N, C-alpha and C positions, 0 to 999 in steps of 0.2 A: 446421657445426650450431650451431643458435640456442641460446644459453646458457639454461639453466633458470632462471627466476626463483622465488626463495623468497617466498612471499605469505602472510600472516597475516591472516585475517578475522575480524571480531566475529561470534560465533554466540550472544550473549546474546539476540537476537530470537527463537532457538528454544526459549528456555525457557517453559515453562508453555502456556497456550492461545495458539496462533498466530494472530495477526490479520494485517493486510495487511504489515506491514514483515515479519513473521516469515516469510510465505509468500515475499515477494520475496527474503530472505535465504536461505532453504532452497534455492529454485531456482538462485541465483547460485552458492551454495558447491558444490551437486550438479554443476552443469555446469562449474565450475572445476576441480572435483577429477578429473573424467572426462579431463582433458587430460593430454598427455604432455610439454608444454612449461613446465609450472610445478609447483612443489611447494606444496601448501596446508596450512596449519595453521589450526586454529579456536581462538581465544583467547576466554576468558571471564573477565570481571572480576567476580568474586563471590565471596563467602565460603561461602555455602551451596550456591550453584550447583556449586562444585567436586566436590560428591558425585554431580553428574548428567552430569558432562563427558563421560564415556565414552559415555553413551547418546545425547548430542547429536551427536557426531561421525560422520560417514559414512565409507564406504569411501574410502581414498586421503586421509583428512584426519587430521592429527595433532594430539591434544589439547593445548592450550596454557594451563594455568591461571595467573590472576593473582589469587590467593586474598585479595583485599581486598574488604570491603564495597563495592558500587558506589556508594552514596550517599556514603560516605567519600572514595572515590577522586574522585568528581566534585567535591565541595567542594575537595579539595586541587588538582585540575588547574585550578580556576579561578585558582589563585594561583601554583602551583609545578609544575614539570614532574617530578614524582615521585608516586607509584612509576612505574617505567619498565617498557616490555615488551622483551623480548630482541630484539635486532637481526634484521630481515628486509630483503629488498630492498624489499618493500611492505607496510606495515602499513595496513589499510583497515578504519575503522570503518564499519559498515555502517548505523548509525542515529544520526547526528549526534554521536557522540563517537569520538574517536580517542586511543587513549593516547599519551603522549610516547615515542617509541621511538628512542634515539640511533643515528645512522648509518643509518636506514631513510627512505625516502621514504614520507610519511604523506598518506593520502587519507581523507577523510570523506564520507559520503554525506548529502545533505540532500535529503529527500523532498518537502519543501514548507517554507513560511516561516510556518506557523501559530504557532510560537513567538515569531516577530518581530512579526507583524502582528495577530494575535489572542490574545495571552497569556491574556486571560480565559477562554478556551476550553480552557484546559490545567490540568494538575495540577502541583502544586510541583515535582515530579520533571523534567517536561519543560520547565518554565519556566526551567532551568538551561541548555538548549541554547544559547541565544546566547553566553553567557560562555564556554562550552566551545569553541564553534566558533571565537570570536575568538581563544581562546589557541591554538588550533591554528593558526589562519592566521599567527600571531605566529612560530609555528615554521616556517612555510613550507609547511604542508599545501595539498595541492590538493583541490578540490571536484568530487565526482560528483553529478551531478543526473539525474533521471529524465524531464525534458522541457525543452523550449526555454523554456516558460512559467516554470519553476523558474530555469532558468540567467539569464533576463533579470532577474527579481526578485533573485537573488543578487547581479548585478552593480549593480543600482540601489540596493536596500536596504543591501547589506553593503558596498558599493563595493570589490569585489574586481576585481582584473584579468581580462579576459576570457580571457586565456591560461590561467589557473588554474582555469577552470570548464569541465568536460567533461560534455557531454550524451550519455547513453547510456541509451535507452529500456528500460523493463521488457519483459520477453518474454511470450510466451503458449505454452503447450504443449498442443495438441489431446489429446494422450493424458491430460492431466489430467481432460478431461471424458468418458473413455471406461472408465469403472470399471464392467465388468459391465454389467447392465442396471439403469436407474433403480429406486430403491426406490419403491414405489408410495406415494402420498400419499392421505390421506382428507379433504383441505380442499375438494374440488369445485372450482369456479374460483375463482382467487385470483391477486392481484398480489402480488409479492415485493419486499420492501425488504431488503437485505443489508448488514449492517455494525453496528458496535457502536452502541449507543444513547447518543448524547453530542450536545451542542449542535451541533458541526460538521455533523451529517449532517441536522440540521433536520427531524426527523420530525413535530413539531408542525405545519408547514406541509402535510406530506403527509397527516396526519389531517384538516386543513381541505378539502384538495382531495378526499379520499376522501368526506367528507361530501356533496360535490356529486355525485360519481359515484353514490354509493348511492341518490340521487334517481331515477336511471335503471336502475341494475343493483344490485339490493337483494341479489341472490344472490352476488355477487362477495366474496370475504374478502380482508382484507389479511393477509399472513403476514409478520413481521418475524423475521428470523433474525439475531440478534446479541446478544452479552452486553450487560447493563445496565452503562454506564459512568457517569462521574461527570456530574452534571447530568441524570440521566434524569427527575428529577421533572417537568420541563416536557413530556416526552412523556405521563407518567401524568395530568397535569393536562388535556392534550389529549384524551385518551381519555374523561375524564370531562365535559370542556366539550361534546364532539360526541356523548356517549352512544353511545360507539363500542365499548365493551369486548366485546359480543357479536359485533363484526364483525371484530375484529382478533385474530389468533393470534401470541402471542409464544412463540418456540421457544427463545430463548436462544442461545447459542453452539452450532453444528451441526458435525460432522465433514465431512470431503471428500466423501464418498460422499452424505451427505444433503444438502450443499450442491450437488452436481451434480444430484441428483434434484430439489431445489426449483427450480433454474434450468431444467431440462428441461420440467417441467410447469406452470411459470407462465404466464400470459397475457402477462405482460411483466415486466421489472425496472424499478423506478422509484427513481431515486438523486437525490434532492432536497438534494445536499450544497450547502453555502455556500463551500467552497473545497476544491479538490483539486490535488495535485501530479502525479497521474496518473490513477488511477482503474481499477485492475485489474479489478474485478467487472463492469465494462461489456464488457470483451473476453471474460470468462467466460461473460457471457449471450449476447453474439453468436455465440460459438463452438458455442452448442448451439441455435442458431437461435430464440433467444428476443429479441423486440423489446425495445428499450431507451428509456425516457423519463428524461431526467436534466436538471439545471440547466446552464446555459452558464456555468460558472464556472472559473476556474483553467485547468488543462491539459485539461479535458474535451473541448472543442472541437478541440484539437489531436490528442487520441487518437482520438476517433471520427470526425472530419470530418463526413460528412453520413450517417452509418450509424445515427444516433440522433435521436430528437425532443427537440430542446433549448428549454428555456423559461427566463426569467428566475429567479433565485432568490427566495425569499420571495414568490411569486406564486402563492396557491392556485389562482385562478381559471384562470390560463394552465396550470398543471400539471393541474388537472381537465381542461381542454379537450384537452390532449394525451394524457391517458390515455383519454379517451372516443373520440378520434380512432383509437387503437389497437384498442380494443375493438369498434368499430362499422363500421369502413371496411377492408374486405379488401385494397384496394390498398395502402394505406398500410403495413399490417401486412406484406404481402408484399414491398415496397420495403425495409423496415427488415431483414427476415431476410436478403434477398439482399445488400444493402450490407454488413450485419454480417459475413457469411462473407467477402467480399472484405476487408473491413479486418482481421479477425484474421490473415488469410493474411500480413500484412506483418510481424507480429511472432513473434519466437520466442526463447526463452532461450538457444539455441546463438549466434544473432546477438549477443545481449547479452554472452555470456562472450566471444565473438570481439573485440568492441570494448572489453571491459574490459581483456583481455590485451594489445591494442595500446596503450591508454592507458598501461597499466603500463609497457609497455617505453619508450615515449616520455618518459614523466616521469622514469623512473629514469635515462635517458640524460642528461637535462637536469640532473639533480641530481647527476649522478657528477662 
């Protein structure tokens, strides 16, 4: 019988309002905890968060607090390997940071290299990621990445040996999109933008593109579902520049049921990102037969292949043209819907969990 592995995963991304990394972490922890060949603990580096640890952990996940303020721990870990986490076979930092854990094999997930390539797009907190990853690598940590694109960047930018970088794509669960029946929306015809309003998502370019679209389709609204992040002022300025406030509906953060409803009822999802390590909302849209228009940046071409209409970044004219094609051309729309269904069938969280456990066993054996 195969020996059970003791695995500890960082569940800090589950705190508060869950965004992309939080959703990925939730699915991975849930699917890993459902297995009978590993035992799963959920660790949380937080002083205040210790009060919420029990509510964050799922069935078959053992709570594991490290009651130190995260900001303090991160500052310390840039220089010293203390405080430490209790020993496990595998200690997996799911969001760029893995605590020192003596006698454990450490794994750190790098979702993209924004902190290295575009630090000006980040907050002070996330600008610490490169130093923390560098320290973990000196301790012998392995790197988990979510796409071949990010793997190549890690090897090139971080000068990490290829055999320490492990590609395991994010998954997709159709049941996520089958929550009862869609909540009715009152927005009429609308195009959906999904994600935090921050510089990397480049919503100002989308507003400029929609200005062209509205010349032909003045009845189509733009619905933006995402919390205001840092740097959202550029989005506000674009609304004023194009006199678009009466055509744009800003919903802020939405829960899973509302998100599903918005995706189902949208004319299309438009995703004008400047840089992506994966792009999970694209699969979510395809899974409910909603066409996708996106920028051809980062890992997006790898994830969607030919199942989305792709345009260059920061090109409002090209983006507007792609949007108009989907609005006006039934053949293009039908092609994107059918290709999207086939594409999502290639991804599952079960496959991701299987690959993670295989990786855990391989690297633990090598480190033993």
